[in-house]
PDB file with one MODEL, atoms N, CA, C and O in Angstrom:
MODEL        1
ATOM      1  N   MET A   1      -0.090  11.136  -5.777  1.00  0.00           N
ATOM      2  CA  MET A   1      -0.192   9.757  -6.199  1.00  0.00           C
ATOM      3  C   MET A   1      -1.471   9.111  -5.674  1.00  0.00           C
ATOM      4  O   MET A   1      -1.936   8.121  -6.239  1.00  0.00           O
ATOM      5  N   SER A   2      -2.029   9.639  -4.634  1.00  0.00           N
ATOM      6  CA  SER A   2      -3.228   9.059  -4.056  1.00  0.00           C
ATOM      7  C   SER A   2      -4.420   9.241  -4.995  1.00  0.00           C
ATOM      8  O   SER A   2      -4.554  10.273  -5.653  1.00  0.00           O
ATOM      9  N   LYS A   3      -5.261   8.250  -5.046  1.00  0.00           N
ATOM     10  CA  LYS A   3      -6.456   8.300  -5.880  1.00  0.00           C
ATOM     11  C   LYS A   3      -7.675   8.512  -4.994  1.00  0.00           C
ATOM     12  O   LYS A   3      -8.720   7.899  -5.211  1.00  0.00           O
ATOM     13  N   ARG A   4      -7.543   9.372  -4.004  1.00  0.00           N
ATOM     14  CA  ARG A   4      -8.640   9.595  -3.049  1.00  0.00           C
ATOM     15  C   ARG A   4      -9.903  10.006  -3.784  1.00  0.00           C
ATOM     16  O   ARG A   4      -9.911  10.954  -4.569  1.00  0.00           O
ATOM     17  N   THR A   5     -10.946   9.283  -3.514  1.00  0.00           N
ATOM     18  CA  THR A   5     -12.240   9.544  -4.129  1.00  0.00           C
ATOM     19  C   THR A   5     -13.306   9.259  -3.096  1.00  0.00           C
ATOM     20  O   THR A   5     -13.007   8.814  -1.988  1.00  0.00           O
ATOM     21  N   ASP A   6     -14.542   9.514  -3.456  1.00  0.00           N
ATOM     22  CA  ASP A   6     -15.591   9.173  -2.501  1.00  0.00           C
ATOM     23  C   ASP A   6     -15.758   7.660  -2.446  1.00  0.00           C
ATOM     24  O   ASP A   6     -15.328   6.946  -3.353  1.00  0.00           O
ATOM     25  N   SER A   7     -16.375   7.182  -1.390  1.00  0.00           N
ATOM     26  CA  SER A   7     -16.446   5.736  -1.152  1.00  0.00           C
ATOM     27  C   SER A   7     -17.209   4.978  -2.237  1.00  0.00           C
ATOM     28  O   SER A   7     -17.076   3.758  -2.343  1.00  0.00           O
ATOM     29  N   LYS A   8     -17.995   5.672  -3.030  1.00  0.00           N
ATOM     30  CA  LYS A   8     -18.749   4.993  -4.080  1.00  0.00           C
ATOM     31  C   LYS A   8     -17.858   4.570  -5.248  1.00  0.00           C
ATOM     32  O   LYS A   8     -18.221   3.664  -5.999  1.00  0.00           O
ATOM     33  N   THR A   9     -16.703   5.209  -5.410  1.00  0.00           N
ATOM     34  CA  THR A   9     -15.853   4.885  -6.555  1.00  0.00           C
ATOM     35  C   THR A   9     -14.613   4.088  -6.165  1.00  0.00           C
ATOM     36  O   THR A   9     -13.777   3.803  -7.023  1.00  0.00           O
ATOM     37  N   ILE A  10     -14.475   3.725  -4.905  1.00  0.00           N
ATOM     38  CA  ILE A  10     -13.336   2.910  -4.480  1.00  0.00           C
ATOM     39  C   ILE A  10     -13.601   1.461  -4.878  1.00  0.00           C
ATOM     40  O   ILE A  10     -14.622   0.890  -4.493  1.00  0.00           O
ATOM     41  N   PRO A  11     -12.691   0.865  -5.646  1.00  0.00           N
ATOM     42  CA  PRO A  11     -12.898  -0.532  -6.034  1.00  0.00           C
ATOM     43  C   PRO A  11     -12.793  -1.452  -4.817  1.00  0.00           C
ATOM     44  O   PRO A  11     -12.205  -1.081  -3.801  1.00  0.00           O
ATOM     45  N   PRO A  12     -13.358  -2.636  -4.924  1.00  0.00           N
ATOM     46  CA  PRO A  12     -13.283  -3.567  -3.792  1.00  0.00           C
ATOM     47  C   PRO A  12     -11.841  -3.983  -3.507  1.00  0.00           C
ATOM     48  O   PRO A  12     -10.985  -3.968  -4.391  1.00  0.00           O
ATOM     49  N   GLN A  13     -11.602  -4.349  -2.270  1.00  0.00           N
ATOM     50  CA  GLN A  13     -10.275  -4.798  -1.848  1.00  0.00           C
ATOM     51  C   GLN A  13      -9.883  -6.033  -2.640  1.00  0.00           C
ATOM     52  O   GLN A  13     -10.674  -6.969  -2.761  1.00  0.00           O
ATOM     53  N   PRO A  14      -8.648  -6.046  -3.192  1.00  0.00           N
ATOM     54  CA  PRO A  14      -8.187  -7.236  -3.912  1.00  0.00           C
ATOM     55  C   PRO A  14      -8.021  -8.424  -2.954  1.00  0.00           C
ATOM     56  O   PRO A  14      -7.795  -8.246  -1.758  1.00  0.00           O
ATOM     57  N   GLU A  15      -8.136  -9.614  -3.496  1.00  0.00           N
ATOM     58  CA  GLU A  15      -7.923 -10.812  -2.684  1.00  0.00           C
ATOM     59  C   GLU A  15      -6.447 -10.917  -2.332  1.00  0.00           C
ATOM     60  O   GLU A  15      -5.579 -10.535  -3.117  1.00  0.00           O
ATOM     61  N   LEU A  16      -6.176 -11.439  -1.141  1.00  0.00           N
ATOM     62  CA  LEU A  16      -4.796 -11.617  -0.697  1.00  0.00           C
ATOM     63  C   LEU A  16      -4.273 -12.964  -1.173  1.00  0.00           C
ATOM     64  O   LEU A  16      -4.973 -13.974  -1.112  1.00  0.00           O
ATOM     65  N   ASP A  17      -3.038 -12.962  -1.644  1.00  0.00           N
ATOM     66  CA  ASP A  17      -2.365 -14.196  -2.007  1.00  0.00           C
ATOM     67  C   ASP A  17      -2.062 -14.949  -0.719  1.00  0.00           C
ATOM     68  O   ASP A  17      -1.544 -14.348   0.223  1.00  0.00           O
ATOM     69  N   PRO A  18      -2.366 -16.240  -0.643  1.00  0.00           N
ATOM     70  CA  PRO A  18      -2.123 -16.996   0.587  1.00  0.00           C
ATOM     71  C   PRO A  18      -0.659 -16.972   1.043  1.00  0.00           C
ATOM     72  O   PRO A  18      -0.386 -17.034   2.241  1.00  0.00           O
ATOM     73  N   MET A  19       0.273 -16.883   0.107  1.00  0.00           N
ATOM     74  CA  MET A  19       1.686 -16.890   0.486  1.00  0.00           C
ATOM     75  C   MET A  19       2.205 -15.496   0.829  1.00  0.00           C
ATOM     76  O   MET A  19       3.115 -15.367   1.649  1.00  0.00           O
ATOM     77  N   LEU A  20       1.647 -14.455   0.219  1.00  0.00           N
ATOM     78  CA  LEU A  20       2.131 -13.095   0.454  1.00  0.00           C
ATOM     79  C   LEU A  20       1.345 -12.361   1.542  1.00  0.00           C
ATOM     80  O   LEU A  20       1.850 -11.416   2.149  1.00  0.00           O
ATOM     81  N   GLY A  21       0.127 -12.793   1.782  1.00  0.00           N
ATOM     82  CA  GLY A  21      -0.694 -12.140   2.799  1.00  0.00           C
ATOM     83  C   GLY A  21      -0.870 -10.660   2.512  1.00  0.00           C
ATOM     84  O   GLY A  21      -1.229 -10.284   1.397  1.00  0.00           O
ATOM     85  N   ASP A  22      -0.616  -9.795   3.532  1.00  0.00           N
ATOM     86  CA  ASP A  22      -0.840  -8.366   3.338  1.00  0.00           C
ATOM     87  C   ASP A  22       0.255  -7.693   2.507  1.00  0.00           C
ATOM     88  O   ASP A  22       0.251  -6.472   2.346  1.00  0.00           O
ATOM     89  N   LYS A  23       1.183  -8.481   1.984  1.00  0.00           N
ATOM     90  CA  LYS A  23       2.179  -7.942   1.054  1.00  0.00           C
ATOM     91  C   LYS A  23       1.840  -8.294  -0.404  1.00  0.00           C
ATOM     92  O   LYS A  23       2.671  -8.120  -1.295  1.00  0.00           O
ATOM     93  N   THR A  24       0.627  -8.786  -0.639  1.00  0.00           N
ATOM     94  CA  THR A  24       0.157  -9.032  -2.002  1.00  0.00           C
ATOM     95  C   THR A  24       0.245  -7.715  -2.766  1.00  0.00           C
ATOM     96  O   THR A  24      -0.282  -6.702  -2.307  1.00  0.00           O
ATOM     97  N   HIS A  25       0.894  -7.712  -3.909  1.00  0.00           N
ATOM     98  CA  HIS A  25       1.170  -6.480  -4.643  1.00  0.00           C
ATOM     99  C   HIS A  25      -0.084  -5.656  -4.903  1.00  0.00           C
ATOM    100  O   HIS A  25      -0.091  -4.452  -4.647  1.00  0.00           O
ATOM    101  N   ALA A  26      -1.130  -6.274  -5.401  1.00  0.00           N
ATOM    102  CA  ALA A  26      -2.354  -5.536  -5.714  1.00  0.00           C
ATOM    103  C   ALA A  26      -2.964  -4.925  -4.454  1.00  0.00           C
ATOM    104  O   ALA A  26      -3.499  -3.817  -4.499  1.00  0.00           O
ATOM    105  N   TYR A  27      -2.889  -5.639  -3.332  1.00  0.00           N
ATOM    106  CA  TYR A  27      -3.444  -5.132  -2.075  1.00  0.00           C
ATOM    107  C   TYR A  27      -2.639  -3.937  -1.569  1.00  0.00           C
ATOM    108  O   TYR A  27      -3.219  -2.935  -1.151  1.00  0.00           O
ATOM    109  N   VAL A  28      -1.309  -4.032  -1.603  1.00  0.00           N
ATOM    110  CA  VAL A  28      -0.449  -2.931  -1.145  1.00  0.00           C
ATOM    111  C   VAL A  28      -0.740  -1.672  -1.972  1.00  0.00           C
ATOM    112  O   VAL A  28      -0.885  -0.581  -1.419  1.00  0.00           O
ATOM    113  N   GLU A  29      -0.821  -1.826  -3.278  1.00  0.00           N
ATOM    114  CA  GLU A  29      -1.082  -0.688  -4.151  1.00  0.00           C
ATOM    115  C   GLU A  29      -2.478  -0.119  -3.934  1.00  0.00           C
ATOM    116  O   GLU A  29      -2.657   1.099  -3.948  1.00  0.00           O
ATOM    117  N   TRP A  30      -3.463  -0.979  -3.736  1.00  0.00           N
ATOM    118  CA  TRP A  30      -4.831  -0.537  -3.483  1.00  0.00           C
ATOM    119  C   TRP A  30      -4.899   0.259  -2.178  1.00  0.00           C
ATOM    120  O   TRP A  30      -5.536   1.311  -2.121  1.00  0.00           O
ATOM    121  N   LEU A  31      -4.244  -0.245  -1.138  1.00  0.00           N
ATOM    122  CA  LEU A  31      -4.228   0.449   0.139  1.00  0.00           C
ATOM    123  C   LEU A  31      -3.528   1.799   0.000  1.00  0.00           C
ATOM    124  O   LEU A  31      -4.017   2.803   0.519  1.00  0.00           O
ATOM    125  N   ARG A  32      -2.396   1.835  -0.690  1.00  0.00           N
ATOM    126  CA  ARG A  32      -1.670   3.094  -0.905  1.00  0.00           C
ATOM    127  C   ARG A  32      -2.538   4.113  -1.649  1.00  0.00           C
ATOM    128  O   ARG A  32      -2.544   5.295  -1.304  1.00  0.00           O
ATOM    129  N   ASP A  33      -3.258   3.661  -2.651  1.00  0.00           N
ATOM    130  CA  ASP A  33      -4.035   4.568  -3.489  1.00  0.00           C
ATOM    131  C   ASP A  33      -5.354   5.009  -2.872  1.00  0.00           C
ATOM    132  O   ASP A  33      -5.764   6.154  -3.057  1.00  0.00           O
ATOM    133  N   TYR A  34      -6.023   4.125  -2.146  1.00  0.00           N
ATOM    134  CA  TYR A  34      -7.377   4.426  -1.693  1.00  0.00           C
ATOM    135  C   TYR A  34      -7.526   4.588  -0.179  1.00  0.00           C
ATOM    136  O   TYR A  34      -8.530   5.123   0.290  1.00  0.00           O
ATOM    137  N   HIS A  35      -6.541   4.133   0.580  1.00  0.00           N
ATOM    138  CA  HIS A  35      -6.587   4.250   2.045  1.00  0.00           C
ATOM    139  C   HIS A  35      -5.197   4.618   2.561  1.00  0.00           C
ATOM    140  O   HIS A  35      -4.574   3.836   3.278  1.00  0.00           O
ATOM    141  N   PRO A  36      -4.707   5.810   2.197  1.00  0.00           N
ATOM    142  CA  PRO A  36      -3.322   6.168   2.520  1.00  0.00           C
ATOM    143  C   PRO A  36      -3.002   6.188   4.020  1.00  0.00           C
ATOM    144  O   PRO A  36      -1.875   5.873   4.402  1.00  0.00           O
ATOM    145  N   GLU A  37      -3.946   6.545   4.863  1.00  0.00           N
ATOM    146  CA  GLU A  37      -3.673   6.555   6.302  1.00  0.00           C
ATOM    147  C   GLU A  37      -3.475   5.133   6.826  1.00  0.00           C
ATOM    148  O   GLU A  37      -2.578   4.888   7.632  1.00  0.00           O
ATOM    149  N   GLN A  38      -4.304   4.203   6.375  1.00  0.00           N
ATOM    150  CA  GLN A  38      -4.144   2.811   6.785  1.00  0.00           C
ATOM    151  C   GLN A  38      -2.848   2.239   6.219  1.00  0.00           C
ATOM    152  O   GLN A  38      -2.167   1.468   6.894  1.00  0.00           O
ATOM    153  N   PHE A  39      -2.496   2.614   4.972  1.00  0.00           N
ATOM    154  CA  PHE A  39      -1.236   2.187   4.365  1.00  0.00           C
ATOM    155  C   PHE A  39      -0.068   2.617   5.251  1.00  0.00           C
ATOM    156  O   PHE A  39       0.825   1.823   5.547  1.00  0.00           O
ATOM    157  N   LYS A  40      -0.086   3.882   5.668  1.00  0.00           N
ATOM    158  CA  LYS A  40       0.992   4.417   6.498  1.00  0.00           C
ATOM    159  C   LYS A  40       1.084   3.649   7.815  1.00  0.00           C
ATOM    160  O   LYS A  40       2.177   3.276   8.242  1.00  0.00           O
ATOM    161  N   THR A  41      -0.042   3.416   8.450  1.00  0.00           N
ATOM    162  CA  THR A  41      -0.060   2.702   9.726  1.00  0.00           C
ATOM    163  C   THR A  41       0.381   1.253   9.569  1.00  0.00           C
ATOM    164  O   THR A  41       1.174   0.752  10.367  1.00  0.00           O
ATOM    165  N   GLN A  42      -0.122   0.593   8.562  1.00  0.00           N
ATOM    166  CA  GLN A  42       0.119  -0.838   8.392  1.00  0.00           C
ATOM    167  C   GLN A  42       1.535  -1.162   7.945  1.00  0.00           C
ATOM    168  O   GLN A  42       2.090  -2.180   8.356  1.00  0.00           O
ATOM    169  N   TYR A  43       2.133  -0.309   7.106  1.00  0.00           N
ATOM    170  CA  TYR A  43       3.425  -0.649   6.515  1.00  0.00           C
ATOM    171  C   TYR A  43       4.604   0.172   7.030  1.00  0.00           C
ATOM    172  O   TYR A  43       5.731  -0.056   6.590  1.00  0.00           O
ATOM    173  N   ALA A  44       4.390   1.114   7.939  1.00  0.00           N
ATOM    174  CA  ALA A  44       5.501   1.916   8.470  1.00  0.00           C
ATOM    175  C   ALA A  44       6.556   0.993   9.073  1.00  0.00           C
ATOM    176  O   ALA A  44       6.245   0.138   9.903  1.00  0.00           O
ATOM    177  N   GLY A  45       7.792   1.173   8.652  1.00  0.00           N
ATOM    178  CA  GLY A  45       8.891   0.346   9.151  1.00  0.00           C
ATOM    179  C   GLY A  45       9.011  -1.003   8.467  1.00  0.00           C
ATOM    180  O   GLY A  45       9.796  -1.849   8.895  1.00  0.00           O
ATOM    181  N   ARG A  46       8.238  -1.212   7.407  1.00  0.00           N
ATOM    182  CA  ARG A  46       8.270  -2.492   6.688  1.00  0.00           C
ATOM    183  C   ARG A  46       8.668  -2.266   5.237  1.00  0.00           C
ATOM    184  O   ARG A  46       8.590  -1.148   4.729  1.00  0.00           O
ATOM    185  N   THR A  47       9.090  -3.321   4.583  1.00  0.00           N
ATOM    186  CA  THR A  47       9.443  -3.269   3.172  1.00  0.00           C
ATOM    187  C   THR A  47       8.382  -4.004   2.366  1.00  0.00           C
ATOM    188  O   THR A  47       7.955  -5.096   2.740  1.00  0.00           O
ATOM    189  N   THR A  48       7.958  -3.401   1.257  1.00  0.00           N
ATOM    190  CA  THR A  48       7.037  -4.038   0.321  1.00  0.00           C
ATOM    191  C   THR A  48       7.703  -4.033  -1.053  1.00  0.00           C
ATOM    192  O   THR A  48       8.849  -3.602  -1.187  1.00  0.00           O
ATOM    193  N   HIS A  49       6.996  -4.508  -2.064  1.00  0.00           N
ATOM    194  CA  HIS A  49       7.561  -4.483  -3.419  1.00  0.00           C
ATOM    195  C   HIS A  49       7.767  -3.046  -3.908  1.00  0.00           C
ATOM    196  O   HIS A  49       8.475  -2.826  -4.891  1.00  0.00           O
ATOM    197  N   LEU A  50       7.160  -2.076  -3.237  1.00  0.00           N
ATOM    198  CA  LEU A  50       7.323  -0.671  -3.596  1.00  0.00           C
ATOM    199  C   LEU A  50       8.584  -0.067  -2.991  1.00  0.00           C
ATOM    200  O   LEU A  50       9.030   0.998  -3.418  1.00  0.00           O
ATOM    201  N   GLY A  51       9.157  -0.739  -2.006  1.00  0.00           N
ATOM    202  CA  GLY A  51      10.325  -0.238  -1.299  1.00  0.00           C
ATOM    203  C   GLY A  51      10.051  -0.198   0.201  1.00  0.00           C
ATOM    204  O   GLY A  51       9.063  -0.749   0.685  1.00  0.00           O
ATOM    205  N   TYR A  52      10.943   0.462   0.916  1.00  0.00           N
ATOM    206  CA  TYR A  52      10.815   0.578   2.369  1.00  0.00           C
ATOM    207  C   TYR A  52       9.867   1.730   2.685  1.00  0.00           C
ATOM    208  O   TYR A  52       9.996   2.818   2.122  1.00  0.00           O
ATOM    209  N   VAL A  53       8.920   1.493   3.579  1.00  0.00           N
ATOM    210  CA  VAL A  53       7.967   2.521   4.001  1.00  0.00           C
ATOM    211  C   VAL A  53       8.481   3.105   5.310  1.00  0.00           C
ATOM    212  O   VAL A  53       8.597   2.398   6.310  1.00  0.00           O
ATOM    213  N   THR A  54       8.786   4.395   5.299  1.00  0.00           N
ATOM    214  CA  THR A  54       9.313   5.043   6.490  1.00  0.00           C
ATOM    215  C   THR A  54       8.205   5.236   7.525  1.00  0.00           C
ATOM    216  O   THR A  54       7.028   5.011   7.240  1.00  0.00           O
ATOM    217  N   GLU A  55       8.593   5.651   8.719  1.00  0.00           N
ATOM    218  CA  GLU A  55       7.621   5.843   9.801  1.00  0.00           C
ATOM    219  C   GLU A  55       6.563   6.895   9.462  1.00  0.00           C
ATOM    220  O   GLU A  55       5.447   6.839   9.979  1.00  0.00           O
ATOM    221  N   ASP A  56       6.910   7.863   8.588  1.00  0.00           N
ATOM    222  CA  ASP A  56       5.919   8.878   8.216  1.00  0.00           C
ATOM    223  C   ASP A  56       5.079   8.458   7.004  1.00  0.00           C
ATOM    224  O   ASP A  56       4.251   9.232   6.524  1.00  0.00           O
ATOM    225  N   GLY A  57       5.293   7.235   6.511  1.00  0.00           N
ATOM    226  CA  GLY A  57       4.486   6.694   5.421  1.00  0.00           C
ATOM    227  C   GLY A  57       5.036   6.946   4.029  1.00  0.00           C
ATOM    228  O   GLY A  57       4.433   6.508   3.049  1.00  0.00           O
ATOM    229  N   SER A  58       6.162   7.639   3.912  1.00  0.00           N
ATOM    230  CA  SER A  58       6.729   7.854   2.591  1.00  0.00           C
ATOM    231  C   SER A  58       7.598   6.653   2.197  1.00  0.00           C
ATOM    232  O   SER A  58       8.030   5.870   3.044  1.00  0.00           O
ATOM    233  N   LEU A  59       7.837   6.534   0.903  1.00  0.00           N
ATOM    234  CA  LEU A  59       8.618   5.416   0.386  1.00  0.00           C
ATOM    235  C   LEU A  59      10.075   5.821   0.239  1.00  0.00           C
ATOM    236  O   LEU A  59      10.381   6.905  -0.257  1.00  0.00           O
ATOM    237  N   ALA A  60      10.969   4.947   0.673  1.00  0.00           N
ATOM    238  CA  ALA A  60      12.402   5.152   0.506  1.00  0.00           C
ATOM    239  C   ALA A  60      12.973   3.893  -0.142  1.00  0.00           C
ATOM    240  O   ALA A  60      12.381   2.818  -0.051  1.00  0.00           O
ATOM    241  N   ASN A  61      14.109   4.029  -0.786  1.00  0.00           N
ATOM    242  CA  ASN A  61      14.748   2.884  -1.446  1.00  0.00           C
ATOM    243  C   ASN A  61      13.808   2.187  -2.397  1.00  0.00           C
ATOM    244  O   ASN A  61      13.675   0.964  -2.375  1.00  0.00           O
ATOM    245  N   GLN A  62      13.157   2.971  -3.233  1.00  0.00           N
ATOM    246  CA  GLN A  62      12.230   2.399  -4.181  1.00  0.00           C
ATOM    247  C   GLN A  62      12.986   1.571  -5.202  1.00  0.00           C
ATOM    248  O   GLN A  62      14.124   1.902  -5.537  1.00  0.00           O
ATOM    249  N   PRO A  63      12.377   0.492  -5.711  1.00  0.00           N
ATOM    250  CA  PRO A  63      13.062  -0.348  -6.689  1.00  0.00           C
ATOM    251  C   PRO A  63      13.572   0.497  -7.867  1.00  0.00           C
ATOM    252  O   PRO A  63      12.876   1.381  -8.367  1.00  0.00           O
ATOM    253  N   GLY A  64      14.781   0.206  -8.284  1.00  0.00           N
ATOM    254  CA  GLY A  64      15.361   0.937  -9.403  1.00  0.00           C
ATOM    255  C   GLY A  64      16.240   2.097  -8.972  1.00  0.00           C
ATOM    256  O   GLY A  64      16.887   2.717  -9.816  1.00  0.00           O
ATOM    257  N   GLU A  65      16.283   2.413  -7.675  1.00  0.00           N
ATOM    258  CA  GLU A  65      17.126   3.512  -7.198  1.00  0.00           C
ATOM    259  C   GLU A  65      18.501   3.020  -6.895  1.00  0.00           C
ATOM    260  O   GLU A  65      19.359   3.800  -6.479  1.00  0.00           O
TER     261      GLU A  65
ENDMDL
END
């Protein structure tokens, strides 16, 4: 699922919604796709619109399950 590419093709970080902060949907998805290690560190043990992020960085209880 990761879109790992060289740094020249990574799109700029999306702006954060003032009310959602680092849970802004576009930001969470961008981090998951382009910076998976930071995604794992930042969201481990937290819930986002994608579901609960386990300590190892995988998603559990994804919406629709």
